N, C-alpha and C positions, 0 to 999 in steps of 0.2 A: 650443327647435331651429327655424331657419327651414328651411321646405321649397318645392321648386323652387313656382311657379305652378301649379295644375290648371288644363286647361282642360275639361277634362271626364271624369267617373267613369264608368265602365261598369259595372253592377251585372247586366246580362243578356247571353247568350250568351259569357262569359266562358272556359267551358273549350272553346268550339268557335275560339278567337281566335287569329289566326297566332301572336301573341307569347304565349299560354298554351301551346301546342301546340310550338314551336320550346323553351321552357322544360322542358317535359317529355319532350322526346326527347334534352335535355342530361342532364336530372335526375328519370328517370322515377319514382324514390320519392319526389320531391317531392310536398307538399299544395298541391291546387286555391286558386288566390286569391280571395278572396270578390269582388275587384273589383279593375278596370285602372282606372288615372289618366291619361288623356293629360297627358303633362309638356309636350311641344313637338311642331311640325309644322314641317320646313323643306319647301324640293322634291326633297330628297333624303335624309331623313331624319327619324325620327318616335322620340320617345321616350316609353316608358311606365313606370309604378310597378306590378308586383304586386303586391299588399298580402299580408304575411304568409305567404309558400308558402314561408320555410325555417322545417327544425324549430326552432330557437330563436323562431321567430314574427315574424323581422324581412323586409323585402320586400327586392326586387329590381329593379334599373332594365333595362330590356329597349329595345335603340338598332337599329333596321332602320335600316340604313344600305348605299350601295354597300359589294361585297366586298373592293374596294380599300382604302376607309375603315377596314372592318373589321378587314382583317389588319396596318394600322398602329397601330388603338387595341391591338389584342390582344398587339402586340409591345411597345408601349410600357409595358403594362400587369404584361408577364409576364417580359419579358426586361430591358427598362431601368431601370423606377422603381425596381426592386428591388438593382440596383448603386449606388442614392444610399443606401441603409440609413435613410431618412426613410419615416415613415410613410407609407401609399399604398392607394389604394382598390382590393380584389382584382377581379381579372377571373377571373369564373366559365367561361368558355369562349364559342364560337361554334358557330353552328347556321346553313348556306348554305341560302337556300330553293331551290325549283326552277327550274332557267334559267341560275343561279351569278351573275345580277348585283346579288341583294339576299342580304344576310347577318344575321343578328340578334348583336349582343353584348350578352353581360349581364353586372352590375356589381355591386360591392356599392350599394348606397344608401348616401348621402355624409352622413350624420348629423353636424349641427355645428351651431356658431352662425355666423352671418353673417359677410361679410369686410365691414370698412371701410376706405378707404385715408385717411380720415380720423383714424383710430386707430394712431398710431405705433408700437405692438406689432406690431399686422398687416402695414404696411408693412415694417418690420424683419423678419418671417417670410417676406415674399414676395421680400424682397430676399436672405434667405440662402436660400431654397429655389431661388430660381432658377441662382445661381451653385453653389453645391452640385450640381445636376440635372446643370448644362454640364459641369462638370470631372469627373466622375463618368461622363459617358456619351461623353466627347469621343475615348476610343481604340477604342468603342466600333463604329465601321465602319460607321455610320448613313448617310454619304453616300450609297451606291448603295441602300439600302432606304427612304427617305423621301424625302417630295417637295420638290422644289427650293424652298427660301425664300428663295434671293439677292435683291438687290436687282431683278434682272432680272423675278423674278416679280412684282415689285410694279408694277413698270412695266407691265408687262403688263396685270395687273388696273387700273390706270389707264388704259391707250387703250382697254380694254372698258368700263369706265364710262362716259366720254368719249361714245362711239360707242353706248353706250344711252341718253344723255341730249341726244344732236344728231338720233338719227333722228326723234322727233316732230317736232322743230324745222326739218326739212326739209320737212315734209308743211302745214307754214305753216295748219294745224286749231286750234291750240291758243288760249285766251282771252291776252290780252295782258298777264296779271299772272301766266300758268303760264310764257309764256313767257319773260318779265323772269325770272322764278327758276331756268328751266334755262339762260339763258344764263349766267346770275352763276355757276353752279356750275361752266358749262364751261369760266370764264375763269378760276375758280380752279384747276382741275384744268391748264389751260395753264400757270398763273403755277410750279405743283408742279411740270411736267416743264421748264418751262425750267431750275428749279435743282437738276436730276436731277444732273450733273456736281458739283457741291459735294456734293451727299448722297452719292455715291460716295466720294468723298474723306475727307468724314466718318467713313464707316460702316470704311471701309478698316484701320482702327486696333482696332476690336472682333474677337474671334476668333471664327470660325463655329462653330456650334453647335447643338444641339436647338432647337428652337421652337415654340412652343406654338400662336401665332397667332391666339388669342383669349383672353388673359390676361384676362378682367373677372370682374367682380366677382359675376356669376350663377355662373361656373366655380369659384369656388372657397369653401373653406368651414373653420371653426376648429374644430378635434377635441382635447378635453382628454385627456392622457396621461401616464403615469407619469413623462414626462421633462419636462412641461411641455406648454403649445399647441403642435399643430401644425398645419401647413396639407395640407390636400385639394385637389387638383387634378381637374379631372376636362374631360370632353369636349375629345377632342384632333381632333377633324373634321379642323380647318385644321392640323394638326401639317408639321413638315418641318425640311430644314434648312438655315442660311443663318445669316443675320445676325438678330440676335435683337433690335434695336432694336424693334420692335412690341410686344414683349411688356416693353420698359423705357419703354412712354410714361407720362407724369408729369402727371395730374390735365384730361384731357380724355376728353369722354363718360365710360362706366360701367369705365375702366380702374383696373387693381392700383394704380397708381405705388408702383413697388416702391421701397424705401428703397436708393438708389443708393450712400451711403457704405458699408453695409454692405455691398451687391452686387460694389464694386470692391475691399473689402478681402479679401474671400475669393480673388478671383478672380488676386488678385496673385501667389497662392500658385503659380500657375502661368503667368502673364502678368506677370512683373514691371513691364513698361514701361504697363501699364495704369494708370491713375486716374482721378479723377472729373472734372478737368478736361477730359481727352482725351472721357469720353462724352459729357459736357455740352456741352462746345465745344470742344475738341481746337483751340486758339488758339497756337501760337510767337508768337515777334515780339512778346511784347506791351510788352516795356521799350521796343524803337524804336519803336513805335508812340506810345508815352509822350512819348518825345523828339521826335518830329515836330507830334505833337499842341503839347508845349510852345513848340517853333517858330514853328507855325503862327498860335496862338492868343495865344502870350504866357504868361510865367511864373502868371500870376495862375490861368492857366486846369489848373495843375495841384490838385488835393484840392478844385474846387469845381464837381465834376462834380451836375447839377440831376437828369438824367433820363437814364436808358440802356432803349433799345429796343430788341428784336431785332424785324430788318423783316422776314426771313426765319427764323422758325422753327424748319424743319426743317434748315436745314444748317445755323445760327448762323455764319457767316460776314459777316453784312451787318451794320451796328447804327446806330441813330441815336443822335447823344451831344448833350445838350443841359449846355452852361456858362455859368457866370454869371462875366461878364467887365465891369470897371468898371460894375457896376449896372445891366448889360444880357444879356438870353439870348441866347447863340448856338448855332447846330446845325449840326452837320456829319455827314456819312454815313462809316463806315469799312467798309471792304471787303477781305477776305484773297484774293487770288489766287495761283494757279500762276504762277512768275518768266517762262514763255514770254507769258500772255495777258497778266499786266502790262504787259511791252515793247509789247505789239500797242497796248494802250488807251492808253497813253501817246502811243506815236507816230500815234495817232487826232487827240488829243488836242491834241499839241503840234506837229505837224509835217503832217498830211496835213489834216485842216479847217484850219488856219492858211493852208496853200497857197493855198485856192480863199477866202480871208475868208469862212468857218464854224466858227472855234471858239467862239463862242458860242452855237451849237447843240447842242454836246458836252456831256459829263456834266459839266463844271467842277469838273475835278480841280484840286484846292490843290496834293499833295505827295505823296510816297513814298517807301515805306522798308522795303530788304530784310530779312529773318531772318538772321544770322550765318551759319548752315548753308545759304542760297539752297533753301530746303525752299517758301519762300512772299515775298511780297510785298505790303506793306498800302498800299491808296491811301485819301486822305483827300478827299470832294467836300463842295461846297457842297452843304448840303440842299435840293432843289427842293420839296419839300413833296410832298404826296398827290394828286399832278397827272397821274400817266400817263391814259392817255387809256381813257374807260368804255365799251365798247361794251356793256355793259347799257343803260346811256341816253346815247344817241347823242347830240350835240350838234353839230350839222352844222358849227357855227362852229369849233369847236373839230378836227374832222373836215377840214375845209378850211386850218386850219393846219398841219395834220400832213402832207397831201397834197400844199401848196405846198414844206414843207420836203423831202419825200422828193424832188418833181422838181427841183429846186435844187440838190441834192446830188447825180442825177445826171447834171442835164444840166453843171454844173460838172467833172464830174470825167470826163467823155468825152475817151477821148483823153488822159489826163493823162500828164506824163513822170514822177510818180509811181507812175503804176501796177504797174513792175515792182516796186518796192520792197513796193507791199502784195501782188503777189500771193507774193514771197519769203516776208515774215513773216506773212502771212496765209493765203489760200489762193487758189484757183480755182475757180470754180460757174459756169463754164461749161459747154459741150459735152465740154470734157475730164471734167468731175466727171461728166456720166452713163457717158460712155464706160469711165473705171477703175471706178467702180460698178457696172455693170452686168457687166464683164468678171470682176471680182474675184467677184464674188457668184455667178457659174458655177464661177469655181475653186474658191471655198471647197463649191458644194452638190458637184461632180463628187466632190470627195474624203469623200460621206458612201455608207454603205451601209445603205440603210433597210431595215426589215423590210416583209414582205408587207403587213403594215398601215398601214406608211409609204409605201407605194410611190407608191400614187396621189397622194397630197401632193407627194411629189419630185418625182413626174415631170410634176407639173402646172405647178408654181414654175420647175423647168429651163425646160421647153417657155415660160413667158411670159419670163424671161430672154434664150431664144435670139431669139424676135420681137423682144427689145425692143433687140437686140444687131443683127440685120437692116436694125432701121428707124434703126440710128445713119445712115446717110449722109442718109435724107431730114429727120432731124430737125437733125442739123448745116446742113443747106442752107437749113433753115426758119430757124435761130439767126442765120445768119452775114446772109441777105436780110431778113427781119423784125427780129430781134431789135434791131437798132440798135447800136452803138458800147459797146464795153466800158468800165465806168466802176467806179468806186468802189459796193460794195454792201456793207450794213450786215450782211446773214447773217442775222439772226435778229429778223425785224420784226413782232415779236408788239408786242399795243396796249402791254404792261405797259412794255414798254424807249419809247415814246413820250412826252413829257412835254408837256404844252398849258399855259403859265402866265399869266396875265395881269396885267398890266403897266398903266403910265401910260399908256405906247405904242400899247397894243394886245396881240394876243397873242403870246407867243413861244413856238416849239417846240423841244424838245431831242431829243436821240436817247442814250439810255445803253445800256451793257451790250455791247460793241461785240465781243465773245468771239471773232463768226465773222465778223468782217472780211474780205472778199472780193474778187476783181476777177473780172466777170461781166459778161452782160446785165441790163438793168432788171427782164426779165420775171421773174426769180427771186425781188427784194426784193417786188415786186408779187404773184406769187402766195403767199407766206407773209402778206404783210399782209392779202391781199383774204379769205383762207382765214380770219382771225379776226374777219374781220365777218359779220352776222346774213347770209345770203344774200341777202334783198329789197334791203339795201343797197349791195350792190356793182356793180352797174350805174352807178351815178350815181357812187358813188366812183372807177370807171375811167372815167368819163367825165371828170372832174373833175380827175384826172390827167391826163388825154389834155390839155385845155385847157393847163393848167399845163406840160408839156413842151414844148406846143406854142408856149407864150410865152417860157418860159426857154431853150429852145435850137430851137426851130424845127423843131423832130421832128415828122413825121406817124405818128402809131402806127398800124399793122394792125388789120386788121378784129375785132372779138371773136373769132370762130372762131379767126382766125387768132394769138391771143394766149389761146386758149386752149388751144392745140396747144402754143405755148411752154410756158405754166403746167404743161400735161402732161407736159412733157419734164421741168422742175424737179422734180416731184411724184414720178415715177419713179425718179429718179436717187435723191432720198431716200428712196423705198422700198427701190429696189436696195441703199442702203448698210444698210439695215435687216437685209437677209437676210445679210447676211455675215459678221456678229457670231454670231447660235447657228448657224451651220452651223460655225464653225471650233472654237467650242466643243462641238459635239457629236462634230468629228471628233478634237477632241483629247483631251478630256475625257471624253467621255460623256456631257455635262451632259444632268440627266432632263428640265430646261426648254425645251430648245433646239426640239424637234418641237411642244410648245406654242406657243414663241414663232413660229417658223413658220407654223404655223395660222391666228394672229393677222393675220401680214402677208399670207397669200393674201387675207386678206378686205379688208386695205387698199387690195388690189388689186382686187377684185371692187366694192368702195366709190368707188374712185374716177370724180367726175364731173365735168363742165365747172366751172369756179372760178365764172366768169359766166354768167348766164343771156342765151341771144341769140339768140331764138327770136325775137322781134320784127325784129330786127336785119336777120338773115336772111328774113321774110318782105319788109323792105321793100326787100332788095337782088332778090328775085325779083321782086318787082313793079317 
């Protein structure tokens, strides 16, 4: 039997310890433990083993955590897990501390063998346990009594983690090596968020269910029973109701890696549409894709795939395929898109960029094919390699190539006759984007009825939005006078969407992923681009863009403080847009995650700083 790791053993003061006193309050006739073992200490929870306190000499696990967490764990152990008919740990009860903030939960000690994801029978047990538990608890009315674990919860978690990573970078006090590590982590988080729409589509096929949230090796044991081995699952501190994808994770870190074939075979009793292909990939239209590849690469490509690489493991919508054709390797990228986004991307490649002589700076689209029902479209692209702009190890020569491309794009499409078509199929990211998002955010918030606890947040957010609405004339005037002509915007100028490729003729830059293409002022693209760069690099990047746009179009950009005001307008518009959706979810669905999301959005307002440092320029102007 494998026991939890013990951090400390207490043999003195055991009777007076809060864990012992709380247990005796629950079980007055219990034996005194000869010792306590500290098993885990987190910020808001601590776990002890009370040795030999039961009449049969067995131990009890005592967990001190927030009262809300204790209620959830007790509900799961005492009310929900019995519905499955599978073995489960017994919850002996809870004892609340004075003050009410913390509570003790007392559980059966999880005796059993260690779980190993490298042992197939263990993975089979985990797959069966997850499926049976989700089916048994599906009709138990959990959504209103468990924390939100929908995808939005994980997006908010991503935002909080990124803010924590970026905070020390802003102080410029870390050693260079530490700064590089944090910048790399932030870039990975940016890459994840850029794929969020695709992640949402993949998860739509999965039924909402009870989510453990920490389905990892340390929280599982294998117990022998008369019916055979059984899985024991504990530590429900992160449990909730939502998408179970996190419990299904495969072979990363210390996750359980449940057997997905068994999981799907059981779930199909209630969800006949669910199969392993949808859980792992969700790839419609593969027959049509094969036909397109054969047309593009020749019939010899069929059956000669040398390698397949998933480029976006979390979304499973973008792949690198390597073929052997006439004895030579050929690589392509295939990507599954929503029909409306596919149409926009094709217009960018074949019509809009071509109209200004810049098609060779697009994503190198080779062909496209629609799934027969119209649910999606597959695109096939030339493989550009791993040449995306690296913000962790900035190469100024590469960055200059990217700046030159962005400036030329903005210059050549200024006042262009095709802007109306771009606006129709793409969007408008000018002052209209600001005005409508602020207005719609006010509408959405005004429909809420906050409790006394939520009133402060509600009023602060609403006042911010009222202030932004009052500033509309000033910001509209600034965009009109300082923003320059409307132009084609990429709309999502993250570094991962900018490729710089060395060629025999020099560096060649391309822009990919035009999902948010739109019309508006160049400052919108610039704000996105600059915010993804280290703070200390932004001033010279802006200066380089200023020089390039002057050379390409004769524009004279406003001063840095004036540009910061335009950048701020773009960022406020984006933040206002993010207010709308949790507010609607609260008003229409009483979504438990809504107020948490609005709390984080308020922090975004608080943390918004000028995009580009400008003190030196201001001092020079004053001088």
